[in-house]
N, C-alpha and C positions, 0 to 999 in steps of 0.2 A: 781440977778442971776437966780432965779426961773422964772422970766419974760422972760429972754433970752431963757431958755430951752423950755418954751411953744411956743415961736415964732419959734424956730427951728423945733419943732414937727409939728407945723401948716404948715410951708413951705414944709416939707417932704410929708405931706399928700396931699398938693396941687399938688406937683410934681407927686405923685402916681396917683392921680385922672386924671391928664392930660395924663399920660402915659397909663392909663387904659381906656380912653375914646374911644368909637367906632367912626370910620370914615367911610364914604361912599366911597367905591372903585368901580370905573367904569373901565372895561377892555374889551379887545378884544383878542380872541384866533384864531390864524392862523395855517394852516398846513405848512409843509416844503416848499411848493410852493407858499405860500403867500395867499392861499384861506381861507376864514373864515370856521371854524369848527362849524357845527350846532350840538347842543346836547352834547357838552363837559361838563363834571362835574367839578364844582369848589366848594371846601368845605374847611372849617377852620380846620386846623390840630389840633387834640386833642379835638375837640368839642364834647359835649355830646348830645345836642339838634340839630339834623340835620335839623329839620324843619325851624330853624332860621339861620343856619350856613352853608347852602349849596344851590347851584342853578345850572342851566344849561344855556348854551349859546343859544341865539335866532338865527333866520335865517341869521343874519349878523355876527354871531360869538361873539356877545356882551353880557355882563353881568353886573349886579350891585349887590353889596353885602356889608352889614354893618358888619365891623370886627374891632377888636382893631388895633391900628396903628402899633403895633409890631407883628402882626399876620403873620403866614405862611400859604399860600394857597396851597392845593394839587389839581393839575389839571390833569385829566385823560380822556382818550378816547380810545376806542377799536382800536387796530392797531397802537397806538402811545405809546412812552415811557412816563410813568407818571412823572410829574415834581412837585417839591416843590418850590414855588415862595415866597420869603419874601416881605411883603408889605412895610416895612421900612418907614411908614408915607406917602407913595405916594397915591394920589387920583385917578390916572389913571395908567393903566398897559397895556402893549402890550406883549402878551405871544405867543411865537412861539413853536409849537410842532414838534417833530421829529419822523418819522416813526420808528417802531420797526424793527431793523436790521434783527432780526430772521425771521420776516415775509417778508420783502423786498427781502431777499436773499434765501427764501425758494425754494428748488429744488425738481424736480420730477424725479424719476428714470424712464428712458426710455430704449428701447432696445439698449444694448451695450453702455450705457452712461447715462448722466443726463442733464437736462435743467432747467433753471430758470422757475418757475411756470408761470410767466407773459408772457413768450415767447412760451409756449407750444400751438400748434395748433391741436394736435391730441386729441382723446377722451380717457382720462386716468383718472382713479380714484385711489386715494392713501389713505391709512390708516397708522397711526403711530403705532409703537409697543406698546405704552402705552394703546391704545384702546384694543389690544389683551389681555394684562395682566388683564384688568378690565372686562373680559368676563365671570364672574360668576364661576370661578373655573374649567373651561373646561380644558382638558389635551391635546388637539391638536388644531392646528391653524385653520383647516378647520371649526370646530365648532365655533370658535371665529369670523370668517369672516361674519357670518350670519347677515344681516340687516344693515351693516355699509357701504357697497359699492353699489352704484346704478348700475343696470344691471347685478349684480352677484346673481345668484340663487343657494342656497345650499340645498341639499336633503340628510338629514341624515336618514339612514335606520336602524342603529344599535348603541347601546351604550356598546357593549361588550368590556371589558377592553383589550386594545391592538389591537382592531380591530374595531375602532369606527370612522374611517375616513368618510368624507362626500363627496358625489358627487357634483361637481361644474359645473354649466352652465353659460357661459358668453353670455348674450343676447339670451337666449333660445336655441332651437335646430334648426339647419339648415341642418341636415343630419340624415338619419336613421342608419348610421354607427356610429362610435365613435364621441362624442361631447366633449371629455375631452380637456381642455385647456393645452397648453404647460406651464410647471412650471419650473422656474429657480431660484436657490438659489445662490446669488452672481455671477450671470451670467452663471451658470452651471446647466444642467438639473439634478435634484435630487428629491428624495422624501422629502416632506416638512411637512407633517401632524404631524410627531413626533418631530419636532424641538421645543425646549423650547421657549415659547413666550418671555421670558426675554432676549433672544438673538437677537430679531428682532428689527431693526431700523425702517423699513417701508415695506409696501406691496403695490405694484403698479399693477393695472389691466389695460392692454392694450386692447382696444376694437375695434378701427376702423383700416382701412387699413394703414393709415399713421403711426400708431404705431406698426403694426404687420407685414408689408410687409418685414421688414428686417429679419424676420424669415422664409420667403419663404414658402416652402411646409409644414411647421409645424405651421403656424400662423393663419389659417382660423378660428379656434375655440377660438381665444383669447389667451392672454399670461398673466401669473401671475409672477411677479418679486419679490422675497424676498431678501431684503438687510439686512445683519446682522450688528450689532453694531461694532464700531471701537473706538480706543482710541483717546484722545485729548491732547493738550499741556497743562497739568495741573498736580497738585500734585495727588498722588495716592488716588483714591476714591473707597471705598468698599460699596457695596449695598447687603443687605440680605433680602429675603422674605420667608415667611412660610405661608402655607395655609392648614387648615384642614377642610374637608367637609364631609357631609353625603348626600346620594342620595336615591331616591326611584322612582318607576315607575310613569310616567306621566299619564298612563292609569289606569283604574279601572275595573278589571276583576272579575265578580261574575257569579254564575250560580244558578238557582232555585233548591230547594231540589228534591231528587230523587222521592219521592212519587208523587209530582206534575207531573214529567215526566212520571211516570207510568200511571197516570190518563189520560194524554193527548196522550200517546201512544195508549191506548184503543180507544180514540176518533179517532185517525188517522187510526187505523185498521178498525173501523166501516166505516169511510169515504171511505176507499178503498174496502169496501164490503168484508172484510176478517174477519172471525169469529173464527179463530184458533189463539192460542198463546196469548189470552187476559189475563191480570193480574186479579187475584181474589181480592176481597176487603180485604181478609185476608193478601195477599201478600202486598198490598198497606199499610195496617195498620201496618204491621210489620216494615216497613221503617219509616212510619209517626211517630210512637210512640217509635222508637228505642228499640224494644223488645229485640234484642240481637245484639249489635254493631259488634260482630265478625262474624256473619253470615248474618246480614242485615246492612252492613257497609255504611257509608256516609263519604267518604273522600273528604274534600275540598282541592283539590290539590293546589290551589293558597295560602291557609293558611299554608299548610305543606311545600311548596317548596320555598316560598318567605319570605325574612326577612322584618322587618319593615323598616330598613335602611341598606345601604352599606356605606363604607367609602372611602375617597380619601385624600391623602396627597401629597403636592408638596413643594419642598424646592429649593431655588436657592441662590447662592452667586456669585457675579461677582466683578472683580477688573479692574479698568480702569485708565488711566492717560498717562503721557509721558512728553517728552521734545523736544528740537529741533532735537534730533537725533532719538529717538525711541518713538513710541506711541503704546499702547497695550490695548487690551480688552480680558479678560479671564473670562469664565463663567463655573460653574459646577452646574448641576441640578439633582434632584432626584424626581421621580414621582411614587406613589403607588396607583393603582386603585383596590379597593376591589370589592366584589361580592354582588349583591342584592338577589341571590339565597341562599337557606339554605344549603349550602355546608360547610363541616367542614374539616380542615386539619387533615389528618390521620398520624399515626406514621411512615408509610412507603412511603407515597406519599401525594401529595397535589392536590385534585380534584377541587379546587375552580376556578371560573372564576376570575383570578387575573393577574395583569400585573405590573411588576416593570421595570422602565426605568431609565437609567443614561444618562445624556447629558453632553458633554464637548465641549468647543469651545475656541480657542485662535487665535485672529487676531492681528498680529504684523506688524507695518509699520516702515520701516527704511528710514530716509532721509540721504542717503549716501553722497551726495553732494547737493548743492543748486538746481541742475538740475536732480538729479538721485534719484529715489525712488524704494525701494524693499519691497514687502509685502508678508507675509507668513501666510496662513490660515490653521489651523488644527482643525478639528471637528470630533466628534464621537458620535454615539448613540448605546447603548447596551440595549437590551430589553429581558425580559424573560416573556413569556405568559404561564399561566397554564389554563387548562380546564379539565373537566371530561374525563375519559378514553375512552368513546365511542363517543366523539365529535372530529372527525379528518378526515383524508383522508386515513387511513389504511383500509385494507380489514376487513369487519365486522363492521366498524364504521358507525354511523349514520351521515348523512349530517346535517349541521346546521339547514336546513329547517325542516327535520324530527324531530330532537331533540327538538327544541323549540315548534314546532307544537304539539308534543305529550305531552308536559308539560300541555297544555291547554285542550287537547282532550282525554286524557286517562280517561276512566270511573272510577268513584269513588265508585261504588256500587258492584263490583265483588269480591273483597277481602279486608280485613282490612290492614292497614299499618303494624301492628304487631298483632299477636294473643296474647291471655292472657298469654301464657307461654313464651312470648318474641320472638317467631319465626316470621320471616318476611314473609308477605303474598305476593302472586303473582298469576297471571292467569296461569293455567296449560297448556293452548294452546300456551303460550308465545306470544300471539298477543298483550297483554297489560302488558308491563313490569311495575314493581313497579318503578315509576319515582324517588322516594327518593333513592332507591337502585341504580338506574342508575346514579344519580348525585354524590353519595358518595362512593359507594362500588365497582365500576368497574375499579378502577385505575385512572390514569391521563395521559393526553397528555401534553407534555412540548415542547414549540417552543422557540428557542433562535435565536435572530438576532443580528448581529454586523455590523455596518456601519462605515466606515472610509472615511473621505473626506479631501483631501489635495489640496491646491492651492499655486502656486508660481507665483507672478506677478512682472513684471519689467517695469518701465516707465522712459524714458529719454526725457527731454526737449531739443529741438534743437533751442532755441532762438538765439544762436550764428550764426545760418545759416539764419533763418528768424523768426521773432518774432511770437509767438503763435503756433509754430509747435512742435509736440512731437510724439514719437513712443512708442509702448507698446508691451509686449509679455506676454502670460499667458500659464501655463500648469497646468492641474488639473487631479487628479486621484481619482476615486471612487471605493471602494471595499465594496460589500455587501454580507454577508454570512448568510444563514438561515439554521438551523439544528433542528432536532426534536428527541424526545425520548418518547417512550410509556411504561408505567407501567400498566400491566394488573392484575386484581384481580377478584376473583369470590367468592361470599358467597352463602350459601344455602338459598332458599326460599321455602315456604310451601303452600300447598292448601288443605283444608279439605272440603269435599262435604256437610257435615252435622254436627250437634252438636254431634250426636252419633259417627260419625267417629272421631271427635276431641277427645272425651272422651276415645275412644278405641285406640287412637294413629294410626288410619288408614289414612295416609296422602299421598299426592303426593309430592315427593321431587323434587325440581327443581335445576339445569336443568335436572337431571335424578336421579333415585333412588340410583345409585351407587356413586353419587357425594360425595366427601369430600373436605373440604377446604384446599387449597394448599398455599404455600408461593407465594408472588408476583413474576411475571415474567417480566423481562425487555427486551424489544425488540423495533423494529421499529426505531432503531437509524440510521437516514438518514441525508444526506446533501440535504436539499430540493432545495436550489438554491444557485448559486454563480455568482455574477455579478461583472465584471471587466470593468471599463469604463475609457478610456483615452481621454482627450480633450486638444487640444492646438490651440492657436490663435496668430496671429500677426496683429497689427493694427497701423494706423497712424491717428493722429488728428491734426486739424488746427483750431485755434480760434483767430480772429483778429478783431479789431475795427478801422475803418477808418472814423474819424469824426462822422457823424450820421449813418454810415453804420456798421453793425456787421455781420460777416460771420463766419460760422463754417463748417467744413467738416470732414467726417469720411470715411476711407477705411479700410476694415477688411477681413481677411481670417481665416477660422477655419476648423479644421479637428476633426473627432470624430470616435473612434473605441470602439465598445461596444460588449462584449462577455458575453452571458448568458448561464450558464451551459456548455454544449458541442455543442450547436447549432452553425450554421454558424455565424460569427461575423456580426454585423450590422455596417455599415459605413455611415458617413455623411460628406459632403464637401460643403463649402459655401463661396461665395464672397459677401460681404455686402458693400453698400455705402450709405452715407447720406450727404446732403448739406442743410444748413439752412441760411436764410438771414432775417434781420430785419432792418428797417429804423426808427430811432428815437424811437425805442420801440413802434412803431405805426403800421407799416405795416410788415407783416410776410409772409414768404414763406418757404416751406420745401419740399424736394424731397428725397425719400427713394427708395431703390431697393435691391434685393438679387437675385443672380444667384445661385441656388442650386437645390437639388432634393432628390431622395430617391432610395436606392438600392433595394427596393421592386419590381421594375419594370424592364422591359427588357432593355438591352443595346440600346442606341439611344433614349430612352424615359425616361431617368432618370433625366435630368436637364432642367431647364427653368428659365426665368427671371420673377420676380414678382415686378412690379413697383408701386409706389404710390406718390401722391402729395397732399399738403395741403396749404391753404392760411388763413391768419387771419388779422383782422383789429381792432385795439384798438381805437374804436370810441371816447372813453372818453378823449383821448389825443387831439382831435380836438378842435380848438378854439371856435367853435359854441356851443360845449357842456360845456366847461369850463366857458364861458361867460354867458351862459343862464341857465345851469342846474348844478350849483355848488355842489348840493347834490349828484350828480352821481360820485362815486369814481372810478368805473370801468364799462365800457361797451365794450364788446369784442365779435366779431363774427368770427367764423372759419368754414371752409369747407374742407373736405378731400374726395379723390377718389383714389381707387387703388385695387390691387389684392393680395391675399395670397392663400395658398393651404392647403390641408389636406390629409395625406397619411395613415389615420387610417383604413387600410384594411389589409387582410392577405398578408404575403410575398410570393413571387415566383408564383404569379398567372399566369405568362407567361409560366410556365412549367407544362405540363400535369402530372397527377398521375395515378398509376395503383394499384389495390387492389388484394390481393390473397384471394380467396374464398375456403373454405373447408367445405362443407355441405353434409350430407347424404341424402338419399331419391332419388327416381327417378326423382323428379322435378329438381334437381340440378346436375344430372348426364349427361355427354356428351359422346355419343358413336361415335367412329370412325371406322366403319367396324366390330366391335365386339359387337354383340347384348347382350352379357352377361356381359363382364367386361368393365364397363364404367369408365370414368375419373371423379372423384369427387373433385379434387383439381386443380384449374386453376386460371389464371390471367385475370382480367376484367378491362376495362377502368374505371378510377375513375373520378376525376374532370377534365374536358377538359381544355386544355391550351388556353389562350388568349394572344397572344404576343403583343397586342395593349393596354393593360391595363395601366392606368396612374392615377394620383392623382385627387382629387376633386379641382376645382378652384372656389374661392369665389370673386366676384366683389362687393366691399363695398363702400357705400357713407355715409357721416355723416355731418350734419349741427348742429352747436352748438352756443349757445348764453350764455354769462356770464355777470351778472349784480350785482354790489355792490353799495349800497346807504347808505348815512348817517353814514357811518362807522359802521353800525350795521346790515344791511340787506344784505344777499348774496343769489343770485338766479342763477341757471344755468339750461338749458334745452338742450337736444340732441335729434335730430330726425335722424333715420338711416334706411337704407334698404340694403339688401344683395341679390344677385342673384348667386346661386351656381349651377354649371354644372359639368358634368362628374362624377356624384355620382355612386359609386360602387353598382351594383344591379344584381339580377338574371335575365337572359333572359329565358323566358319560352320556353321549347323545347318539342315538341310532344314525346310521349313515343316510337313511332315507330323509332325514331332516334337511340335508343338502347344504350343510355348512362345513367349512374346511377344518375347523378345530373345535375342541370341546369348549363348552361354556364354563367360565370361571365362577366360583361361588364360595361363600363362607360356610362350608359344610363339614369341615374336619373337627375332630375333638380328640384330645389326648389327656393322659394323666402321667405325672412323674412323681417319684418319691425317692428318698434316700436319706443318708446320714453322713455326718462329718465328725471325726474325732481328732482332737489335737491334745498333745501332752508334752510336758517338758520337765526336766529335773536338773537342778543346778546346785552348785556348792563350791566350797573352798577347802582345800587340804593344806594345812600349814599356812604359811604366809604368802607363798609364791605360786601355788598351783590352783587354778580355777578351772571348772569344767561346767559344761552345759550340754545335755542330751535332749533332743526333742524329736517329735515325729508327728505325722498326720496321716490319716487314711480317710478316703472318701468313697462312698458307694452311691451310685445313681441308677435308677431303673425307670424306663418309660414304657407306655403301652398306648397303642392306637385304639381309641374307642370307636370312632366313626371315620370312614374315608369312603371314597367312591369305588366300592368293590362291585364287580359284576354279580348279579343276583344268582346265577347258576354256577359260579365258581365254587369248588370244594371249600368247606369252612377252614380247613387247615392251611389253605393257600391264600385266604383273604388277609388283607393287612390288618383288619380289625382284630384286636386281641393280641397282636404281636408288637414287638419293639419297632420303633421308627427305622426305616431303611433295612428291614430284615431281608436277608439273602435266603432264597430257596434253593435247595439242592437235593440230590439223591442220597439216600442212605446206602452205605457200602457194607459188604461182608467179605472182605479180603479179595483174593483173586481166584478165578476158576482153576481148580486143581488139576483136572484132566478132562477128556472129552465126555466121560460119563457125567461129570459135574455140570458141564454145559447142557447136555441133553435132559438133565433132571432139574434144571433151573429155568425160571421164567426168562424169556428172551426180551431184549429191548428192541425198540423201533429204530434205533440208530445203528446203521451199518448192516441192517438185515440179518442174514445168517453168517456174517463174516467173523463173529466172535470165535476166538481160539483159546486154548488153555493159556492162562496167564493174564487174560484181560480182567478188568475190574468186574466184580460181581455186585449187582445192585439188588436192593430189596423192593419187592412189589408191594409198596406201602398200602395201596387201596385194594389189593387182592383181586384185581380184575383180569389177571392172567396175562398181562402185558406190561412191560416197563416203558413208560412214556412220560410226558411232561406232567401228568397228573400225579405222578409218584414223587415229585419234588416237594419237600417239606421244609419248614423253617430251620435254618441252621442254628446252632446253639447260642452264639454270641453275635454282637454287632461289630461293625468295623471301627468303632471308637471304643476306648476302654470304659467299662462300667465301674472298675475299681482302680483307683490311683493312690499311691502312697509315697511319702517322703520321709527320710530319716536324716537328721542333721546332728552334727556334733561340733563342739567348739572347745578346744583345750588350750589353756594359756599357762605357760611356765616362765615366770619372770618376763623377759622380753620376747619370748618365742611363742608363736601362736599357730595352731593347726585347726583349720575348719574344713568340713566335708559335708557334702549333700549327696545322699543316695536317693534315687527315684525309681519307682516301679509302676508298671501298668499291667493290669490283669483283666480277665474276662473280655478279651478282644481277639477277634479272628480276622484274617484278611484272605481274599481270594488270590491265589498265586497267578501272576501273569503267565499267559500261555507260552510266551517265548522263554520263560525261565523254567517252565515245568516240562514241556514236551520237546522232544528231539525232532530234527529234520523239518523245522518250520519253514514254510514257503519253499520247500524242496531244497533248502540248504543242507549240505552234509555236515551238520554240526550237532554235537551232543553235549550233555552236561555230566558233571561228576556222578550225580545220582543215577544216570543212565546205566552206568557200569554194573549196578546192582539190580538190573532188570530181571524179570521172571524168566527162567529157563527150566527145562526139565531137571537139570542137575541141582539147582538151588531153589526149588519151588517152596521149600519150607522157610527160607531166610530172605527171600526177595522183598524189596521195599518199593519197587517200581514195576508197573505192568509190562507185558510183552511189547516188543517194539513193532511199530508200523510206520510206513512212510506217510508223508503229509497228505491228509485228506482221505487216506485209505480206510481209516477206522475212526468214525466220529463217536462211537460208543464210549471209549475211554475218556474222551475229552469233554464230556458233559460236566456241568457244575455239580459237585458232590462233596462228600466229606473228605475225599482224597484231594480235591483242589482247594478246599477251604481250610486254611492252616492256622494253628494256634500262634498268635503273634504277641503273647505276653513277654515282658522283658523286665530286667532289673539292671540298673546301670549306676556307675559312679558318675553322677552328673557334674559335680564341681569339687575341686580339691585345691586348697591353698595352704602353703607353709610360708609364714612370714617372720621376719626378725626386725624389731624396732629398737634402735639405739636408745639407751637410757637417757633420761633427762639431763644428767650431769654432762654427758658427752655431747648430745645434740644441742642443748640450749647454752651451756656455758662455754664449750669449746668451739662448736661449729656455728653457734648463733642461729640455730634452726629450732622451730617449734616441734618438728618431728622429722625423722629420717627412717624410712622403712624399706626393706628389700623383700621380695617375695618370688616364689615360683608357684605356678598354678596349672591346673588342667581342667578340661571340659570333655565330657563323654569318654572318660579314660578307658573304661571297659564296660562291656554289656554281656549279661548272661541271658540267653534266650534259646528256645527250641525252634525259632523261625530260621528260614534259610539264611546261611551266613553270607550269601552274595548280596543281600539287601539288608538295610537297616530296618528293624521291625517297626519303628515309628513311621518310616517312609513307605515300606512295602511295595516299592516300585523301582524300576531302572529308567523310567521315562523322565526323570528330573535330575538336576544337579545333585550329586550324592551328599548325604549328611556327613559331617566331618567331626573328628576329635581334635582337640587343641592342646598344645603344650606352650606355656608362657613363662617369661621372666620379666620382672618389672621393678619399678622403684616409685615410692611416694614420699615426697618431702614438702615441708612448708616453712614459712618464715613468719 
């Protein structure tokens, strides 16, 4: 019996050993067309040691791998569905991979429709909504677009809560008038910067004529199409996200101590040969050693007025799903943007720079019958923006430029923030307000906005008449209301001239000696704007395949009535057509056109036809590529040519204007026979009429090549040029003509050219590590061909032949080394003979023996970047993901603000850190700043020149996110969630630049709310 048991155990072990023995498996991996896949990954499911249990296919798509006979192989390749293949004891395998349907059927949103990505022949860049959500906690879409779309340049100038939208240029500037692109949300022109990114399905940017011609007179500057999310045929899905972030300035503003400024002020006075008003050593020491901080104060305004951090919070919940009858997507979002300034909410008002926004969207699709669809979209944005009481548009308010400028340039040595007895200090001349008081104690300005967007869409398929035919109708209504309310408050401030006056209570009370504090006053309650916008369209579509031939056609008519406040309504009317054709998905042709215009111009000159055409060739579908270059997945060439227009000019230029003048004094008095009693109030001709004004017309060409290889590498390049004519400009008119202003006319002409290069590389290492690297670079250049230049102006100063908005300045050659250098160098007309060693040495460009305005020449670059580039990476290891976006701008210069460059402005005894390295006889070889002068004493140095025009290129880490998503076993089985993800992220985390560190190079100014960097933590989960 025992013997039989041992025999049975032995046989079982032998069976186990046989089943566990490795066998050598040879296989071949093919794509869905039967071509070998090079570089496909084959690995043993569940294996620990990947070095022995994984391999990749060779150039023939073949592989060999030693695995257990009962193993399961996991086969994967970018762009194909991952497969699990049981070995089942086989020694040879033939594995066929199938393309990922989501990639094959990927569509691109185009004007008035969509197309499969593979059939697009226009120049279109598209970003998914998920990319916007991962943009480092920004609160508007325009900031999130930076760096992810080639040919799109964003220019952010402010991070003020509720007012932080970004200017967008598509392929640079082609006009000195407006260059803003047309922006459509779900096909309707609407504001989009305050849309919640969680609502966005995709963003398409249309760049060439074949993509923009359907927009006619509105398409020359490019078009941005925002498509919001919609429901799907699935069970209800709930997604929630929450983000909390802190923010701080990207720039670093500091200023040297006042005693150093006093010492250098004495030096400047001596340089100017002025010996009055010098500071004594006792005065300097009083500030240097802080003898009495109430009468020798040293306020560091940046420390007093700025917080270490401001805060941001965003929340969103959305529900989507549907069935055969109804599909729905509903989203509710809340955003809170806090302040980086040291403002505090008061009991009676809120002076903080704060913005609160609620977003709502509901997109519902009904399938009424198999051929009838009805869609209803309802969206709303409600915002409330707070700011200090004297930052607004009411009488007596400071403009934003004045307010933010004074934060940096109010002297800190005239009065203390508070005196010892708690009384607030201020300047008795009221030239230098206490900025802390202005931020906190002057009341508040409140601006409320309410936007309601409604769409009704109807589509009827007419297959019963002819297959592929359908008709659609749409009606949309936008209502935007903005109102404001101002709360005013005044508190007493004090000034004491000396310690003795302080102890004796002899003060100057501000704003006057009789002032007493009153309750708040509420006023300025206004409706700032009211926009009512009605849009309706009718269209017919046809899409049909005849064997190897596929044809689509679109015919569309739309009308638009837009009323802004009580102005004359703006009206738009357009006829749009498009026909596309492709043969075997190999040869493509597309023709677009729009007959439309603008009511801004005279009758008879309002409408015209804007055509375009494009062709494409999918070379990779040719037999000679498939047979010889099997590693080429896609090779496509496309070309487009066409026209579009721009009407971004003032309305009613074809109507002359008249002005009423009422001025006293004999100079403005007109006498008609009565030498004593003249007429002082009269009508004069204003802007002359030009009945022939029309829009700008842009003729565009685009050549593009797209290349995908090895299922891992993607490259595309676009070359473009544009010729724009009829640009709106002033016609110079001699003064003897007797009119107030120049005549407007379509006399300008420009040309623009450039290229865009996009590339990516993706792959998988082992079973768990996936990577994707990508990048894009864009270059754009423009030139003025014709503009109204004076005939006798030197050619090098004319705008013709130069980039748009070219800055002219003097060429420099260092600093004057000594007096001999001055005597042997051409003198300038600024400051007469007041130049001294250490002043800036200019070049006499025209060689006429004097340096003056005619020696100013075009500076090297423009004030917006000619080169932009983005570098992105995405790394995934199991449930951990890291994504990053780097962004750079080059070939861009900015003029330094005078208050940031020159010392002692407006006679304030204030200097900058770079002032300390001014020219002196002792460091003449190392100085980076010219000799010092008091305000107005030397205008020679302060002329626009290479010294004042600074390189503003930069490279920054725009977005960074590290996230961890719980595995499905944990989230779905244990927590009953579809997903649970935690993340940390950042925005503008670091910047490398040669520009002044006190200003962000993208902003180049201190006259606006500073640009910020952000640090965030958040969570995303769903059910």
